[in-house]
C-alpha positions as CSV (number, residue, x, y, z in Angstrom):
1,X,-10.3,100.4,-12.6
2,X,-13.0,97.9,-12.6
3,X,-15.6,100.7,-12.4
4,X,-14.2,102.3,-15.6
5,X,-14.2,99.0,-17.5
6,X,-17.8,98.3,-16.5
7,X,-18.8,101.8,-17.6
8,X,-16.9,101.7,-20.9
9,X,-18.3,98.2,-21.5
10,X,-21.9,99.4,-20.8
11,X,-21.5,102.5,-23.0
12,X,-20.1,100.5,-25.9
13,X,-22.9,97.9,-25.5
14,X,-25.5,100.7,-25.3
15,X,-24.1,102.4,-28.4
16,X,-24.1,99.1,-30.3
17,X,-27.6,98.2,-29.2
18,X,-29.0,101.7,-30.1
19,X,-27.3,101.5,-33.5
20,X,-28.8,98.1,-34.2
21,X,-32.2,99.3,-33.0
22,X,-32.1,102.4,-35.2
23,X,-30.9,100.5,-38.2
24,X,-33.5,97.8,-37.9
25,X,-36.4,100.1,-37.4
26,X,-35.7,101.9,-40.7
27,X,-37.5,100.3,-43.6
28,X,-36.4,101.8,-47.0
29,X,-39.3,102.3,-49.4
30,X,-39.0,102.8,-53.1
31,X,-40.0,106.2,-54.4
32,X,-42.3,106.8,-57.4
33,X,-39.4,108.0,-59.4
34,X,-37.4,104.9,-58.6
35,X,-40.4,102.8,-59.6
36,X,-40.7,104.6,-62.9
37,X,-37.0,104.0,-63.6
38,X,-37.4,100.3,-62.7
39,X,-40.3,100.0,-65.2
40,X,-38.3,101.8,-67.9
41,X,-35.4,99.5,-67.3
42,X,-37.6,96.4,-67.4
43,X,-39.1,97.6,-70.7
44,X,-35.6,98.2,-72.1
45,X,-34.6,94.7,-71.0
46,X,-37.6,93.2,-72.7
47,X,-36.9,95.1,-75.9
48,X,-33.2,94.1,-75.9
49,X,-34.1,90.5,-75.2
50,X,-36.5,90.6,-78.2
51,X,-33.8,92.2,-80.3
52,X,-31.3,89.5,-79.3
53,X,-33.7,86.8,-80.3
54,X,-34.4,88.5,-83.7
55,X,-30.6,88.8,-84.3
56,X,-30.1,85.1,-83.5
57,X,-32.8,84.2,-86.0
58,X,-31.2,86.4,-88.6
59,X,-27.9,84.7,-87.9
60,X,-29.4,81.3,-88.4
61,X,-30.9,82.4,-91.7
62,X,-27.6,83.9,-92.9
63,X,-25.7,80.7,-91.8
64,X,-28.2,78.6,-93.8
65,X,-27.7,80.8,-96.8
66,X,-23.9,80.7,-96.5
67,X,-24.1,76.9,-96.3
68,X,-26.3,76.8,-99.4
69,X,-23.8,79.0,-101.3
70,X,-21.0,76.7,-100.1
71,X,-22.8,73.7,-101.5
72,X,-23.3,75.5,-104.8
73,X,-19.6,76.4,-104.9
74,X,-18.6,72.8,-104.2
75,X,-20.8,71.6,-107.0
76,X,-19.3,74.2,-109.4
77,X,-15.8,73.2,-108.3
78,X,-16.6,69.5,-108.9
79,X,-18.0,70.3,-112.4
80,X,-14.9,72.4,-113.1
81,X,-12.6,69.6,-112.0
82,X,-14.5,67.2,-114.2
83,X,-14.2,69.4,-117.3
84,X,-10.6,70.2,-116.5
85,X,-9.9,66.4,-116.3
86,X,-11.6,65.8,-119.6
87,X,-9.8,68.7,-121.3
88,X,-6.5,67.3,-120.2
89,X,-7.3,64.1,-122.0
90,X,-8.4,65.8,-125.2
91,X,-9.0,64.5,-127.9
92,X,-9.5,61.1,-126.4
93,X,-11.6,62.1,-123.5
94,X,-14.5,59.8,-124.6
95,X,-12.9,56.5,-125.4
96,X,-16.1,54.8,-126.5
97,X,-16.9,57.6,-129.0
98,X,-15.7,57.3,-132.5
99,X,-16.2,60.2,-134.9
100,X,-18.6,59.4,-137.8
101,X,-20.6,56.9,-135.8
102,X,-23.3,59.3,-134.6
103,X,-26.9,58.1,-134.4
104,X,-29.2,60.0,-136.8
């Protein structure tokens, strides 16, 4: 019994050691084809990164334009509110003005 345990223990140990030795002695090397693919992927990454930065800049420009248009809209709405208020008070919308007292 002890002899079988020793032999099975030694065989398992030798299998494990040989597997570790074989696995550690192999050094994977990159092939030329893989190197070309890697270069292509890096070029794609670079172009996509540049495209992203351009799109971000375009987004900033568009947001600035939208904000400018919103400011114009607010000014127009304020002017419209002023005119609407004065129209609701017609004909006495200018209390300090009396007809016939125009300066010539």
